[in-house]
N, C-alpha and C positions, 0 to 999 in steps of 0.2 A: 482588638488585634493590633492596632497601631502602637499601643503602649508596649505590648509583648515584643514586637519587632524592634522597637527602639531600644528596649532593655537588652535584647540579644545582640544587637549591633554594638551597643556600648560595651557589653561584656567581651565581645570578640576583639574590639579595638584595645581594651585594657589588657587582655591576654597577649595580644601581638606586641603592644608597647612594652609590656613587662619582659617578654622574651628578648626583644631587641636590646633593652637596657641591660639585661643579664648577660647577653653575649658581649656587649661593649665593655661592661665592667670587668668581666672575667678574661677578656682577650689579652690583657697584659700580665696575667698571672702565670705562675709556673705550671709546668706539665708534670702531673703526678701519675705514677704507675706502680705496679707491684711486680717484682721480679724475684724469683726463688723464695717466695714467701715474705719478703721484706718490702715495705713501701719505700719508694724513692721519688725524688722530684728533681727536675732539670730546670735550672734558672739561668737567665742571661744577664741579670742585674748585679750590682755590687752590694746589695742589701739582702741578707738572709734572715728571714723571720721564722721562728719555730715555736711551737707550743709543746709543753711537757705534759704528758697524761698521767704522771706518777710512776711510770715505768720506762717509757721511751719517748722520743720526740715524735711529733705528728707525722713526719716522714723520716724514717730511720736514716736513710742515705740521701744526701744532697749532692748533685753533680752540678757544678757551676762553671760557666765560661770564664776564662782568665780575665782578671781585672787588676788594676794597680793595687788596690786595697779593698777589703771587704768589711762591712759593718754587719755584725752578727747580733741578733736579739733573740733571747730565750724568754718566753712568757710562761706564766703559771708555775714558776719555781719559787719556793719560799726563800726569803732573804737570808735565812740561817744556813743555807746549803753552800758547799764548796763547789764551784763550777769552773772548769778549765777546758781549753782546747789543747789536745796533746798530739805531738808529732811522734808516732811510735818508732820511727827510724832512728831517732836520737834521744827520745824521752823528754825533750823540751816541752814546757807547758806555758800556755798563754792564759793568765787568770782573767776571769770575767767579773765585772763590777756590777753591783746591784744599784740601779738608778731608776727612779720613776716606775717602780713596781715591776721591773724586769732586769734580767742580766744582759749586759751588752759589752762589746769590745770592738775595736777596729784592729784589723790584722792584715798583714801581707801573707797570703797563702801561696805556696809554690805550686807550679803545675805538675800534674801526674804524681802527687804525693797524697797519701791517705791521712786525714786528720780525724782523731776521735774526739767526741764531745763527752766529757766526764762530769757526772754529778755525784758528789760524795763517793768517789772511787768506783763508780759503776758506769760502764759504757752505755750511753743512752742514744747515741747517734754518730754519724760520720759525715765528713765533707771531703769531696774530691774535686779538684780544679783541673779542667781539661782545656786544650786549645780550641777544639771544635766540637761543640755539643751535638753536632749532627753526624759525626763520624766516629762512632765507637760501638762495639758489640756489647749490648746491655748485660746479658747474662755473664759474659766473661769478665767485664769490668766489675760488676757487683760481687762476683765470687772472689775476685782479687782483693777488693776492698774489705769484704767480710773476713777473709783469711788474714790479711795484713793487720787490720785493726784488732781482730779477735785475739790473735797471738801476740800482738805487740811487736811483730817482726815484719820487716819489709825486705824484699830482695833488692840489693843495690847492684844493678847491672851496668855499672860504669866502667 
């Protein structure tokens, strides 16, 4: 009986330790959700990491808190692809370079502007930079992003 109790206690300690480690490791990660059928994530850091599943990025829309510059990495995209970040309001494109088995770029992204991520002329994801990631209507913002990026047109209300 002592051996069984010891085994159970060790198992419980391992499960609790694993849970605590998992919480600590994931506490700094982004917040992922699904809105209007599209996955999105909210990030507060200046580094955006994405994986490509062959059709779309692992979270289609990324909402990021404003930063001076962003470093953007796309993984699992073959080196022979053409990868760009596009500003649909003026059509300007930021090319991404293939370095160390992933595409990457550093870019200044303007606040409240929708940016599309293009692989071989197909829209695979979007980025939106906002001042305060805690103060926006998710459904309204994502509908605006999808319409703006999908049509390649943004309203310019200045």
